[in-house]
C-alpha positions as CSV (number, residue, x, y, z in Angstrom):
1,M,-14.0,-5.0,12.3
2,H,-13.2,-4.6,8.7
3,L,-10.0,-5.1,6.7
4,L,-9.1,-3.6,3.3
5,H,-6.5,-5.8,1.6
6,I,-4.8,-4.3,-1.4
7,D,-2.2,-6.0,-3.7
8,S,-0.3,-4.3,-6.4
9,S,2.4,-6.7,-7.7
10,I,2.2,-7.9,-11.3
11,R,4.1,-11.1,-10.5
12,G,1.3,-13.3,-9.3
13,D,2.4,-16.4,-7.3
14,W,6.1,-15.3,-7.6
15,S,5.3,-12.1,-5.7
16,V,6.8,-11.7,-2.2
17,S,4.7,-8.7,-1.4
18,R,1.6,-10.8,-2.2
19,Q,2.9,-13.6,0.1
20,L,3.4,-11.1,2.9
21,T,-0.1,-9.5,2.5
22,A,-1.7,-12.9,2.4
23,R,0.1,-13.9,5.6
24,A,-1.0,-10.6,7.2
25,A,-4.6,-11.0,6.1
26,A,-4.6,-14.6,7.6
27,V,-3.2,-13.3,10.9
28,W,-5.8,-10.5,10.9
29,R,-8.7,-13.0,10.3
30,A,-7.4,-15.3,13.1
31,A,-7.4,-12.3,15.5
32,H,-10.9,-11.1,14.2
33,P,-12.9,-14.2,13.3
34,D,-16.1,-12.2,12.9
35,G,-14.3,-9.5,10.8
36,T,-15.0,-8.8,7.1
37,V,-12.6,-8.2,4.3
38,T,-12.6,-6.2,1.1
39,Y,-10.0,-7.1,-1.5
40,R,-8.6,-4.9,-4.3
41,D,-6.0,-6.1,-6.8
42,L,-4.3,-3.1,-8.4
43,G,-1.9,-5.4,-10.2
44,A,-4.7,-7.3,-12.0
45,E,-7.2,-4.4,-12.2
46,P,-5.4,-1.1,-11.9
47,V,-7.5,2.0,-11.4
48,P,-7.1,4.5,-14.3
49,H,-4.5,7.3,-13.9
50,L,-5.8,10.8,-13.7
51,D,-5.9,12.3,-17.2
52,S,-6.9,15.5,-18.9
53,A,-10.5,14.2,-19.4
54,G,-11.4,13.3,-15.9
55,G,-8.5,14.4,-13.6
56,L,-9.7,18.0,-13.3
57,A,-12.8,16.8,-11.5
58,R,-11.0,17.6,-8.2
59,M,-10.8,21.3,-9.2
60,T,-14.2,21.6,-10.8
61,P,-17.5,22.2,-9.0
62,L,-19.6,19.1,-9.0
63,D,-22.5,20.6,-10.9
64,Q,-20.1,21.5,-13.7
65,H,-18.6,18.1,-14.2
66,T,-18.3,16.6,-17.7
67,P,-19.3,12.9,-18.0
68,A,-15.6,11.9,-17.8
69,Q,-15.1,14.1,-14.7
70,R,-18.1,12.6,-13.0
71,E,-16.9,9.1,-13.7
72,S,-13.4,9.9,-12.3
73,W,-14.9,11.6,-9.2
74,E,-17.2,8.7,-8.5
75,L,-14.3,6.2,-8.8
76,S,-12.3,8.3,-6.3
77,E,-15.3,8.4,-4.0
78,R,-15.5,4.6,-4.1
79,L,-11.8,4.2,-3.3
80,V,-12.0,6.7,-0.4
81,R,-15.1,5.0,0.9
82,E,-13.2,1.6,0.9
83,V,-10.6,3.2,3.1
84,K,-13.1,4.9,5.4
85,Q,-15.0,1.6,5.9
86,A,-11.8,-0.2,7.0
87,D,-10.3,-0.4,10.5
88,V,-7.1,-1.8,9.0
89,V,-5.7,-1.2,5.5
90,L,-3.0,-3.6,4.2
91,L,-1.1,-2.6,1.1
92,G,1.5,-4.7,-0.8
93,L,4.2,-2.5,-2.1
94,P,6.9,-4.0,-4.4
95,L,9.7,-1.8,-5.7
96,Y,9.6,-1.3,-9.5
97,N,12.4,0.6,-11.2
98,Y,13.3,2.1,-7.8
99,G,9.9,3.5,-7.2
100,A,6.3,2.5,-6.4
101,P,4.2,0.7,-9.0
102,S,2.3,3.2,-11.1
103,S,-0.9,1.5,-10.0
104,V,-0.2,2.5,-6.4
105,K,0.6,6.1,-7.5
106,S,-2.8,6.2,-9.3
107,W,-4.6,4.8,-6.2
108,V,-2.9,7.5,-4.1
109,D,-3.9,10.2,-6.6
110,H,-7.5,9.1,-6.4
111,L,-7.5,9.3,-2.6
112,I,-6.5,13.0,-2.6
113,L,-10.1,14.0,-2.7
114,P,-11.2,17.3,-1.2
115,G,-14.0,17.1,1.3
116,L,-13.8,13.4,1.6
117,A,-10.1,12.5,2.3
118,Y,-9.1,16.0,3.6
119,D,-10.7,19.2,4.7
120,P,-10.0,21.8,2.0
121,E,-10.4,24.7,4.4
122,T,-8.2,23.4,7.3
123,S,-6.1,20.8,5.3
124,A,-6.9,18.3,8.1
125,G,-6.7,14.7,6.9
126,L,-9.9,12.7,7.3
127,L,-8.6,9.1,6.9
128,G,-6.1,9.0,9.8
129,D,-8.2,7.1,12.3
130,R,-7.3,3.6,11.1
131,E,-4.2,1.3,11.0
132,F,-2.3,1.3,7.7
133,V,0.2,-1.5,7.3
134,V,2.4,-1.6,4.2
135,L,4.1,-4.9,3.3
136,A,7.0,-3.9,1.1
137,S,9.4,-6.0,-1.0
138,R,12.6,-5.1,-2.7
139,G,14.5,-7.3,-5.1
140,G,17.9,-5.9,-4.1
141,G,19.5,-4.3,-1.1
142,Y,19.4,-0.6,-0.5
143,G,20.6,-0.1,3.0
144,E,23.3,2.3,4.2
145,G,26.6,1.5,2.7
146,T,25.3,-0.6,-0.2
147,P,26.1,0.5,-3.8
148,R,22.5,1.7,-4.3
149,D,21.9,3.3,-0.9
150,G,19.1,5.8,-1.3
151,W,17.8,4.4,-4.6
152,A,14.6,2.8,-3.2
153,H,12.1,5.6,-3.4
154,A,8.8,3.8,-2.8
155,E,8.8,3.8,1.0
156,P,10.1,7.4,1.4
157,W,7.5,8.6,-1.1
158,L,4.3,7.0,0.3
159,P,4.0,8.9,3.6
160,H,4.4,12.1,1.7
161,G,2.0,11.1,-1.1
162,L,-0.7,10.4,1.5
163,S,0.1,13.1,3.9
164,Q,-3.0,15.1,3.1
165,T,-5.2,12.2,4.0
166,G,-3.9,11.6,7.5
167,L,-3.0,8.0,6.7
168,E,0.3,7.0,8.3
169,P,2.0,3.8,7.0
170,R,3.8,1.3,9.1
171,F,6.3,-0.5,6.9
172,I,7.3,-4.1,7.2
173,T,9.9,-4.9,4.5
174,A,11.6,-7.9,3.0
175,E,14.6,-7.2,0.8
176,L,17.0,-9.1,-1.5
177,T,14.0,-11.0,-2.8
178,L,15.7,-11.7,-6.1
179,A,18.6,-13.5,-4.5
180,P,17.1,-17.0,-4.7
181,V,16.5,-16.7,-8.5
182,V,19.4,-14.5,-9.8
183,P,22.6,-16.5,-9.9
184,A,24.8,-13.5,-9.4
185,M,23.1,-12.8,-6.1
186,A,23.4,-16.4,-4.7
187,E,25.8,-15.3,-1.9
188,L,23.0,-13.0,-0.7
189,V,20.5,-15.7,-0.1
190,P,21.2,-16.0,3.6
191,L,20.6,-12.2,4.0
192,H,17.4,-12.5,2.1
193,E,16.2,-15.4,4.2
194,A,17.0,-13.4,7.4
195,S,15.1,-10.4,6.1
196,L,12.1,-12.4,5.1
197,D,12.0,-14.3,8.4
198,A,12.1,-11.0,10.3
199,A,9.3,-9.6,8.2
200,Q,7.2,-12.7,8.7
201,K,7.7,-12.7,12.5
202,E,6.7,-9.0,12.7
203,I,3.6,-9.8,10.7
204,D,2.7,-12.7,13.0
205,N,2.8,-10.3,16.0
206,L,0.7,-7.5,14.5
207,W,-2.6,-8.2,16.2
208,L,-1.6,-10.3,19.2
209,P,-3.2,-9.2,22.5
210,A,-1.0,-6.7,24.3
211,A,-0.2,-9.3,27.1
212,A,1.1,-11.8,24.5
213,Q,3.6,-9.2,23.2
214,R,5.4,-8.7,26.5
């Protein structure tokens, strides 16, 4: 068994999404003591965005690639291969300016690789036969009835962004993560603690034997 663990937060030890992915990785290791792990930190080492020099590699025959296109294509191949080698993919997904971090958008763009992530003739996704767990964090509250209901676009976007690949995310989310550090949100600390506790409990049950979940 192999785990691909990806973080994207830029907040280091202050990051709730990193705390959640670390907890999930520890739970996975406990359930799979002989398993192996690949770690990628998009927050510390983001993959380059597709640009005019290399981005057209996906629409250019391989034998006509420029050096920049070849480099971009080979990076995309490595990123797709990391996913293909994994039985489980963990992704930490904080909410930045009401959307996904740009590093996650870039990672997704690189995964949309014809012939490797999806079949260009049938449009069938080629990465769907693995578990994809997304540990999301949101500084505020965006639920129904809140002032910013509908403003959190990261989670609704991700399944659409990856739809060509066949990857289907399962979200576990902690919200109101700024409540403990923003005085104006102090009254929301209990709601944050309840949200975090629920997320942690769901993580702890991810890879329990079926009998233990009854």
